[in-house]
C-alpha positions as CSV (number, residue, x, y, z in Angstrom):
1,M,-5.2,90.0,-63.5
2,V,-5.3,90.7,-67.2
3,S,-1.6,91.5,-67.2
4,F,-0.8,88.3,-65.3
5,V,-2.8,86.2,-67.7
6,A,-1.2,87.8,-70.7
7,Y,2.3,87.3,-69.2
8,F,1.5,83.7,-68.4
9,I,0.0,82.9,-71.8
10,G,3.0,84.6,-73.4
11,H,5.5,82.4,-71.6
12,I,3.6,79.1,-72.1
13,Q,2.1,79.5,-75.5
14,S,5.2,78.4,-77.5
15,I,5.5,75.2,-75.4
16,A,1.8,74.5,-75.7
17,R,1.8,75.1,-79.4
18,E,4.7,72.8,-80.1
19,Y,3.2,70.0,-77.9
20,Y,-0.3,70.3,-79.5
21,L,1.0,70.4,-83.1
22,A,3.2,67.4,-82.4
23,S,0.2,65.4,-81.3
24,K,-2.1,63.7,-83.7
25,M,-5.1,66.0,-82.7
26,A,-3.9,69.0,-84.7
27,T,-6.7,69.9,-87.0
28,P,-6.7,72.8,-89.5
29,L,-9.1,74.7,-87.2
30,A,-6.8,74.2,-84.2
31,K,-3.9,75.4,-86.3
32,I,-5.8,78.6,-87.1
33,F,-6.7,79.1,-83.4
34,L,-3.1,78.6,-82.4
35,S,-2.0,81.1,-85.0
36,L,-4.5,83.7,-83.6
37,V,-3.2,83.1,-80.1
38,A,0.4,83.6,-81.3
39,L,-0.7,86.8,-83.0
40,L,-2.5,88.3,-80.1
41,F,-0.1,87.3,-77.3
42,P,3.6,87.9,-77.9
43,D,6.0,85.0,-77.4
44,M,7.7,86.1,-74.2
45,Q,10.4,83.4,-74.5
46,L,11.9,85.6,-77.3
47,F,12.7,88.2,-74.6
48,N,14.2,85.7,-72.2
49,L,17.9,86.5,-72.2
50,V,18.5,85.4,-68.6
51,D,19.6,81.9,-69.5
52,D,22.5,83.2,-71.6
53,I,23.5,85.7,-69.0
54,V,23.5,83.2,-66.2
55,A,25.5,80.8,-68.3
56,G,28.1,83.5,-68.9
57,N,27.5,83.8,-72.6
58,A,27.8,87.3,-74.0
59,I,24.7,88.8,-75.6
60,H,25.6,89.9,-79.1
61,L,24.6,93.4,-80.1
62,S,22.6,92.0,-83.1
63,M,20.6,89.8,-80.7
64,F,20.0,92.6,-78.3
65,L,18.9,95.0,-81.1
66,Q,16.6,92.3,-82.6
67,T,15.0,91.8,-79.2
68,F,14.7,95.5,-78.6
69,G,13.2,96.0,-82.1
70,L,10.7,93.2,-81.5
71,G,9.7,94.8,-78.2
72,L,9.2,98.2,-79.8
73,T,7.2,96.7,-82.6
74,Y,4.9,95.0,-80.1
75,I,4.5,98.3,-78.1
76,A,3.7,100.2,-81.3
77,V,1.1,97.7,-82.5
78,Y,-0.6,97.5,-79.1
79,F,-0.6,101.3,-78.8
80,L,-2.1,101.6,-82.2
81,L,-4.7,99.0,-81.4
82,A,-5.6,100.8,-78.1
83,Y,-5.9,104.1,-79.9
84,C,-8.2,102.6,-82.5
85,V,-10.4,101.1,-79.8
86,F,-10.5,104.1,-77.5
87,A,-10.3,107.0,-79.9
88,K,-14.1,107.7,-80.0
89,K,-14.7,107.0,-76.3
90,E,-15.4,109.7,-73.8
91,L,-13.6,109.5,-70.5
């Protein structure tokens, strides 16, 4: 369930953030909250290369490497965070 929720939030958060910031209800506290959500949950739309592939567009090597590097960065950060949380725990 947690994986599904993180996946769902990752795909929807950029759309929700743009909609909310475009509305007149965007307060400074809401902007801070949206920044925290964007920090905790990766924007999965950055990894969505399917639209270009289906349209027949070639994926440039630089775009592939940028997406690959972003994925590795997220993996490294989440592994480091998990290590810090669980390092002192007994199994």
